[in-house]
C-alpha positions in Angstrom: 35.2 56.4 -28.4 36.1 52.9 -29.5 32.9 52.7 -31.5 34.0 55.4 -33.7 37.2 53.5 -34.6 35.5 50.2 -35.5 34.9 51.1 -39.1 36.7 54.1 -40.3 38.0 56.8 -38.0 38.1 60.5 -38.5 41.0 60.3 -40.9 39.2 57.6 -42.9 41.7 54.9 -41.9 40.6 51.3 -41.1 40.4 50.2 -37.5 43.7 49.2 -36.1 44.1 46.4 -33.5 45.0 47.5 -30.0 48.3 45.7 -29.8 49.4 47.5 -33.1 47.9 50.9 -32.1 49.6 50.9 -28.8 52.9 49.3 -29.7 55.5 51.0 -27.7 57.4 53.8 -29.5 60.1 54.6 -27.0 62.0 52.6 -24.3 59.9 54.4 -21.7 56.7 52.8 -23.1 58.1 49.2 -22.7 56.5 47.6 -19.6 58.0 44.7 -17.6 61.5 44.6 -19.1 63.3 47.3 -17.0 66.5 45.2 -16.8 66.8 45.2 -20.6 65.6 48.8 -21.2 68.0 50.3 -18.7 71.0 48.4 -20.2 70.3 49.4 -23.8 69.7 53.0 -22.9 73.0 53.1 -21.0 74.8 51.7 -24.0 73.2 54.2 -26.3 74.0 57.2 -24.0 77.7 56.1 -23.7 78.1 55.0 -27.3 78.9 51.5 -26.4 76.6 49.8 -29.0 77.2 46.2 -29.6 77.3 44.6 -33.2 75.0 41.6 -32.5 72.1 41.2 -30.0 70.1 38.2 -29.2 66.6 38.7 -27.7 64.9 35.6 -26.4 61.7 35.1 -24.4 58.2 33.9 -24.6 55.7 35.3 -27.1 54.3 38.9 -26.7 56.9 40.0 -24.2 58.4 42.8 -26.5 61.3 41.3 -28.4 60.4 42.6 -31.8 59.2 45.9 -30.3 62.4 46.6 -28.4 64.4 45.6 -31.5 62.5 48.2 -33.6 63.1 50.8 -30.9 66.8 50.1 -30.8 67.0 50.3 -34.6 65.5 53.8 -34.6 67.5 54.9 -31.5 70.9 54.0 -33.0 70.0 56.1 -36.1 68.0 58.9 -34.5 69.2 62.4 -35.2 67.8 63.9 -31.9 67.7 61.1 -29.3 66.1 61.9 -26.0 67.8 60.1 -23.0 68.7 57.2 -25.2 65.3 56.8 -26.8 64.4 57.8 -30.4 62.6 61.1 -30.8 60.1 59.8 -33.3 60.1 63.2 -35.1 63.2 63.3 -37.2 63.2 62.1 -40.8 65.1 58.9 -40.0 62.6 57.9 -37.2 59.6 58.8 -39.5 61.1 56.7 -42.4 61.7 53.7 -40.1 58.2 54.0 -38.6 56.7 54.1 -42.1 58.7 51.0 -43.3 60.4 53.0 -46.0 63.9 53.2 -44.6 66.7 51.1 -46.4 68.7 51.1 -43.1 66.4 48.7 -41.2 65.8 45.3 -42.7 63.3 42.9 -41.0 63.6 39.2 -42.0 61.2 36.4 -41.0 63.5 33.4 -40.6 60.5 31.0 -40.6 60.0 31.7 -44.4 63.5 32.8 -45.3 65.7 30.2 -43.7 67.8 29.0 -46.5 71.5 29.5 -47.3 70.6 31.8 -50.3 68.6 34.1 -48.0 71.5 34.6 -45.7 73.9 35.1 -48.6 71.8 37.9 -49.9 72.2 39.6 -46.5 75.9 39.1 -46.6 76.1 40.8 -50.0 74.0 43.7 -48.9 76.2 44.2 -45.8 79.1 45.4 -48.0 77.1 48.6 -48.7 77.0 51.3 -46.0 73.7 52.9 -44.9 72.2 55.6 -47.2 71.3 57.8 -44.2 72.0 57.5 -40.5 74.8 55.8 -38.8 73.8 52.1 -38.8 72.3 49.4 -41.0 70.2 47.2 -38.7 69.1 43.6 -39.6 66.3 42.2 -37.5 66.0 38.5 -37.9 62.8 37.2 -36.2 62.4 33.5 -35.2 66.0 33.0 -35.9 65.8 29.4 -34.5 64.1 28.4 -37.8 67.3 28.9 -39.9 68.8 25.8 -41.4 72.3 24.6 -40.4 73.7 25.8 -43.7 72.2 29.3 -43.0 73.8 29.4 -39.6 77.2 28.6 -41.1 76.8 31.3 -43.8 75.9 33.8 -41.1 78.6 32.9 -38.7 81.6 34.9 -40.2 79.7 38.0 -40.8 78.1 37.8 -37.4 81.5 37.6 -35.8 83.2 40.5 -37.7 80.5 42.7 -39.4 81.3 46.1 -40.7 81.3 48.8 -38.1 78.1 50.3 -39.5 76.1 46.9 -39.2 74.1 45.7 -36.2 72.3 42.3 -36.1 69.4 41.8 -33.8 68.2 38.2 -33.6 64.9 37.4 -31.9 63.7 33.9 -30.9 61.2 32.1 -28.6 63.3 28.9 -28.6 66.9 29.8 -27.8 67.8 26.1 -27.1 67.7 25.5 -30.9 70.4 28.0 -31.7 73.9 26.7 -32.2 76.5 27.7 -29.5 78.7 29.3 -32.1 75.9 31.9 -32.8 75.1 32.4 -29.1 78.7 33.1 -28.2 78.9 36.0 -30.7 75.8 37.9 -29.4 74.8 39.9 -26.4 72.0 37.9 -25.0 69.0 39.5 -23.4 66.2 37.4 -21.8 62.7 38.9 -21.9 60.7 37.9 -18.8 57.0 37.1 -18.6 55.2 40.3 -17.7 53.5 40.2 -14.3 49.8 40.3 -14.0 49.9 43.6 -12.0 52.0 45.3 -14.8 49.7 44.0 -17.6 46.6 45.0 -15.7 48.0 48.5 -15.1 48.8 49.0 -18.7 45.3 47.8 -19.8 43.6 50.3 -17.4 45.8 53.1 -18.8 45.0 52.3 -22.4 41.3 51.8 -21.7 41.2 55.4 -20.2 42.9 56.7 -23.3 40.3 55.0 -25.5 37.4 56.2 -23.3 36.2 52.8 -22.6 34.4 51.5 -19.4 35.8 48.2 -18.2 35.3 46.5 -14.8 38.5 46.1 -12.8 37.6 42.4 -12.2 37.4 42.0 -16.0 40.8 43.6 -16.5 42.4 41.4 -13.8 41.1 38.3 -15.4 42.3 39.2 -18.9 45.7 40.1 -17.5 45.9 36.7 -15.8 44.6 34.9 -18.9 47.4 36.5 -21.0 49.9 34.4 -19.3 52.7 37.0 -19.2 52.1 38.3 -22.7 51.2 42.0 -23.2 50.3 41.3 -26.8 47.9 38.5 -25.9 46.3 40.7 -23.2 45.6 43.5 -25.7 44.2 40.9 -28.2 41.9 39.4 -25.6 40.8 42.9 -24.6 40.1 43.7 -28.2 38.1 40.5 -28.6 35.9 41.2 -25.5 35.3 44.9 -26.4 34.3 44.0 -29.9 31.6 41.6 -28.7 30.0 44.2 -26.3 30.6 47.3 -28.5 29.4 50.5 -26.9 28.7 48.8 -23.5 30.6 48.6 -20.3 32.7 45.4 -20.3 31.8 43.4 -17.2 33.5 40.4 -15.6 30.6 38.1 -16.6 30.8 39.4 -20.2 34.5 38.6 -20.3 34.0 35.0 -19.1 31.3 34.5 -21.8 33.5 35.8 -24.6 36.6 33.8 -23.6 34.7 30.7 -22.7 35.9 30.8 -19.1 34.3 29.6 -15.9 33.4 31.7 -12.8 35.3 31.1 -9.6 32.1 29.9 -7.7 32.0 27.0 -10.1 35.5 26.0 -9.2 34.6 26.2 -5.6 31.6 24.0 -6.0 33.5 21.5 -8.1 36.3 21.3 -5.6 34.0 20.6 -2.7 32.3 17.8 -4.7 35.8 16.3 -5.4 36.8 16.5 -1.8 33.5 14.8 -0.8 34.3 12.0 -3.4 31.0 12.8 -5.1 31.6 11.4 -8.6 28.0 11.9 -9.8 27.9 15.7 -8.8 31.4 16.3 -10.3 30.5 14.7 -13.6 27.3 16.6 -13.7 29.1 19.9 -13.2 31.6 19.0 -16.0 28.6 18.3 -18.3 27.0 21.8 -17.5 30.3 23.5 -18.1 30.7 21.9 -21.5 27.0 22.5 -22.5 27.4 26.3 -21.7 30.1 26.4 -24.4 33.1 26.9 -22.0 36.5 26.3 -23.5 37.9 23.0 -22.1 41.5 23.9 -22.2 40.9 27.3 -20.5 38.7 25.5 -17.9 41.6 23.1 -17.0 44.1 25.9 -16.8 41.9 28.1 -14.6 40.9 25.2 -12.3 44.7 24.4 -11.9 45.2 28.1 -11.0 42.5 28.0 -8.5 44.1 25.1 -6.8 47.4 26.9 -6.9 45.9 29.8 -5.0 44.6 27.4 -2.5 48.0 25.7 -2.0 49.7 29.1 -1.6 47.2 30.1 1.0 47.9 26.9 2.9 51.7 27.1 2.5 52.4 30.2 4.6 51.1 33.1 6.6 50.1 36.4 5.0 49.9 34.9 1.5 46.6 36.8 0.8 48.5 39.6 -1.0 50.2 37.2 -3.4 46.8 35.8 -4.5 45.3 39.0 -6.0 41.7 37.9 -5.5 38.6 39.4 -4.1 37.7 39.2 -0.4 34.7 36.9 -1.2 36.8 34.4 -3.1 39.4 34.6 -0.3 36.8 33.6 2.3 35.9 30.6 0.1 39.6 29.7 -0.2 40.2 30.0 3.5 37.2 27.7 4.2 38.4 25.1 1.6 41.9 25.2 3.0 40.6 23.5 6.1 39.0 20.7 4.0 42.0 19.4 2.2 45.6 18.4 3.0 48.6 19.8 1.2 49.6 16.4 -0.2 46.1 15.8 -1.6 46.1 19.3 -3.1 49.4 18.6 -4.8 48.0 15.4 -6.2 45.0 17.3 -7.7 47.5 19.8 -9.3 49.6 17.0 -10.7 46.7 15.3 -12.4 45.4 18.5 -13.8 48.8 19.5 -15.1 49.1 16.2 -16.8 45.7 16.7 -18.3 46.6 20.2 -19.5 49.5 18.8 -21.6 47.2 16.1 -23.1 44.0 18.0 -23.8 45.3 20.8 -26.0 45.3 18.7 -29.2 42.9 15.9 -28.2 39.7 15.3 -30.1 37.8 14.0 -27.1 38.5 16.8 -24.6 35.4 16.2 -22.5 36.2 12.5 -22.0 39.7 13.4 -20.8 38.4 15.9 -18.4 35.9 13.4 -17.0 38.5 10.7 -16.5 40.7 13.2 -14.6 37.9 14.2 -12.4 37.1 10.5 -11.6 40.8 10.1 -10.6 40.6 13.1 -8.3 37.5 11.5 -6.6 38.9 8.0 -6.6 42.6 7.9 -5.4 42.5 4.1 -5.3 42.7 4.2 -9.1 46.3 5.3 -8.8 49.4 3.8 -7.2 51.5 7.0 -6.8 52.7 8.3 -3.4 50.3 11.3 -3.3 47.3 9.1 -4.1 48.3 6.9 -1.2 48.0 10.0 1.1 44.6 10.7 -0.3 43.5 7.2 0.4 44.8 7.4 4.0 42.8 10.5 4.6 39.7 8.7 3.3 40.5 5.8 5.6 40.8 8.1 8.6 37.4 9.6 7.8 35.8 6.2 7.7 37.5 5.3 11.0 36.0 8.3 12.6 32.6 7.1 11.5 33.2 3.5 12.6 34.9 0.5 11.0 32.5 -1.5 8.9 32.4 -5.1 10.2 31.8 -7.6 7.4 30.0 -10.7 8.3 31.8 -13.9 7.3 30.5 -15.9 4.4 28.1 -18.6 5.1 24.5 -19.4 5.4 22.3 -17.5 7.8 18.7 -16.8 8.3 17.3 -13.6 6.7 14.4 -11.6 8.0 12.0 -14.1 6.3 13.6 -17.1 7.9 15.1 -18.4 4.7 18.8 -19.3 4.4 21.1 -16.8 2.4 24.6 -17.3 1.2 25.3 -13.7 0.6 27.5 -11.5 3.0 26.3 -8.3 4.4 28.1 -5.3 6.0 27.0 -3.6 9.1 28.5 -0.3 10.1 29.3 -1.3 13.7 32.6 -1.4 15.6 33.6 -4.8 16.8 33.4 -5.2 20.6 36.8 -4.9 22.1 37.8 -8.0 24.0 40.1 -8.1 27.0 43.1 -10.0 25.7 46.1 -11.1 27.6 49.4 -9.1 26.9 51.8 -10.7 24.5 55.1 -11.8 26.2 58.4 -10.7 24.7 59.0 -14.1 23.0 55.7 -13.8 21.3 56.5 -10.3 20.1 59.7 -11.6 18.7 57.9 -14.3 16.8 55.5 -11.7 15.4 58.5 -9.6 14.2 60.0 -12.6 12.6 56.8 -13.2 10.6 56.4 -9.5 9.8 56.7 -9.8 6.0 54.0 -12.5 5.9 51.8 -10.5 8.1 52.0 -7.5 5.8 51.4 -9.6 2.7 48.2 -11.0 4.2 46.8 -7.6 5.2 43.6 -6.6 3.5 44.2 -3.0 4.1 47.0 -2.3 1.6 47.4 1.4 2.7 48.3 0.3 6.2 50.5 -2.5 4.9 52.3 0.1 2.7 53.1 2.3 5.7 54.2 -0.7 7.8 56.5 -1.9 5.0 58.6 1.2 5.2 59.5 0.6 8.8 62.4 -1.4 10.4 60.7 -3.9 12.7 62.5 -4.3 16.1 61.8 -5.5 19.6 62.5 -3.3 22.6 64.0 -4.5 25.9 60.6 -4.0 27.4 59.0 -6.3 24.9 57.4 -3.6 22.8 57.1 -4.0 19.0 59.2 -1.1 17.6 58.5 0.5 14.2 61.7 2.5 13.2 61.5 5.1 10.6 64.2 7.2 8.9 63.0 10.9 9.5 65.4 12.1 6.8 63.5 10.1 4.1 60.3 12.1 3.1 58.2 8.9 2.5 59.3 7.2 5.7 58.8 10.3 7.8 55.3 10.9 6.4 54.5 7.2 7.1 55.8 7.7 10.7 53.5 10.7 11.2 50.5 8.7 10.0 51.4 5.8 12.2 51.6 8.0 15.3 48.0 9.1 14.8 45.6 7.5 17.4 43.2 6.2 14.8 45.9 4.5 12.7 47.6 3.0 15.8 44.2 1.7 17.0 43.7 0.0 13.7 47.2 -1.6 13.8 46.6 -2.9 17.3 43.3 -4.5 16.2 45.1 -6.3 13.3 47.8 -7.5 15.6 45.4 -8.8 18.2 43.3 -10.6 15.6 46.5 -12.2 14.3 48.1 -13.2 17.6 45.2 -13.4 20.0 47.2 -11.2 22.3 47.4 -7.5 23.2 50.6 -6.3 21.5 52.3 -3.0 22.7 53.6 -1.0 19.8 55.9 2.0 19.7 56.8 4.2 16.8 60.2 5.9 16.8 62.3 7.9 14.4 66.0 7.6 13.5 66.9 11.3 13.6 70.7 11.1 13.7 71.0 8.7 10.8 73.1 6.2 12.8 73.1 2.6 11.5 70.0 0.8 12.6 72.0 -2.0 14.3 73.5 0.6 16.6 70.2 2.0 17.6 67.7 -0.9 17.8 67.9 -4.6 17.6 66.4 -6.0 14.4 64.2 -8.9 15.0 66.1 -11.3 12.8 69.5 -10.1 14.0 68.2 -10.5 17.5 67.7 -14.2 17.2 71.0 -14.6 15.3 73.0 -12.8 18.0 71.3 -13.9 21.2 69.8 -17.3 20.5 72.4 -18.5 18.0 69.6 -20.3 16.0 68.3 -20.1 12.6 65.2 -18.1 12.3 62.1 -19.8 10.8 59.1 -17.7 9.9 55.8 -18.8 11.5 52.2 -18.4 10.5 49.6 -17.2 12.9 
């Protein structure tokens, strides 16, 4: 059991961390990097071994591990299907760190020219045992320019018994002259399913009881790193030593937040409830949850929701429980794609800012207020959110604001304050605007938009080409190939938005104006499709157009 290994085990050895204890010893043990393992094994079995390799990829994906396996495999006396046997004297010496044939160098602390020159001098001597002398240079991107230059010639034409294996997390910092002399292997982030499967296997070997839900969360929190997953599992097990590790226990140890909290918070944000949203943030911080982890997990929750809305049969890709799936399906009907993408954008920006910030709570609260109040932003996706809010208000009734002036209050006294009453203005029977009046309206379109109080409606109208049809209709022409114009066109064709526009036009002109929204789908020049209001006067009347106020 794990408890017996926490102090000294049966052999009297100190406890060894899980990621060290279960470091892969053969190519078959390496998980999630099949494209690399297969290639290296084929090279070994066919004796086509390269002289310089470059292993690149994010942390904890197996770069150094594979480098050590390769170093043993090329020297193994009895290889098994390309993998080291682990039993011969060479394999045992390399595993024990006593072999003179495998030299590991940390470039972060040995990055100078002199360090590389020492390597070049040693390269001249053949291996004492085995076939190859292998140099593993970790974090090779930390080498100085002079060190790269010193390494260059030897890397290009090393002795036939020397192999260089360079490992890095930042391949973009390595000079092209070095890259061109190496076989490059890109280590991928390991999938959540692969990490979870490996964790379950190791927990069975250790005789530990862990809830599947806890394993899945740790696998997701590892962010593609097997080493990070094992370290997180080690941390959780140590806290609840001798007990079954549950999902709730895992959340407490890692400072994470349960999915139900995300659901409650999202619904408060969708409802524009700033007070409740800030209260929930305060509770999360007071419970000791990790702010950075909270932001990342909430972003992941919104990502799942967006995937669910983006296509059919996406449930399998989410890897969540049926209860959480039911919550997501309900919330998918409560928020539009564009608004959801705005939420993710704001949280992604927050994630990059909060990691090293001293006032993490304040940054989170500001971001949540932005989520609840799209009017604080001027971006395109915030406009969509504001339009949705407007539609909801229109469904409830347009507030009619009384004009400023003195009027009697309930006590009979005069008051100069304005009041709002949530009643819809009575619709008057107005005469229809004649074509000439519609043309005058189109000619004053820019002034009309500038004077509008509803800036969201004005923004949608400003994207349109204003024209007049032969039947005397006011035409709003949008280019369907332009995403912003096409989205504005869709909003304008909605009955609620069109009714609001007609009301604005009737209040401006005192007439009933017929409006038609059309899309330019074949991308023909606008003058070939519809007559622009200004061009109309220039071509048909031959007079200079003067904008009029209404």
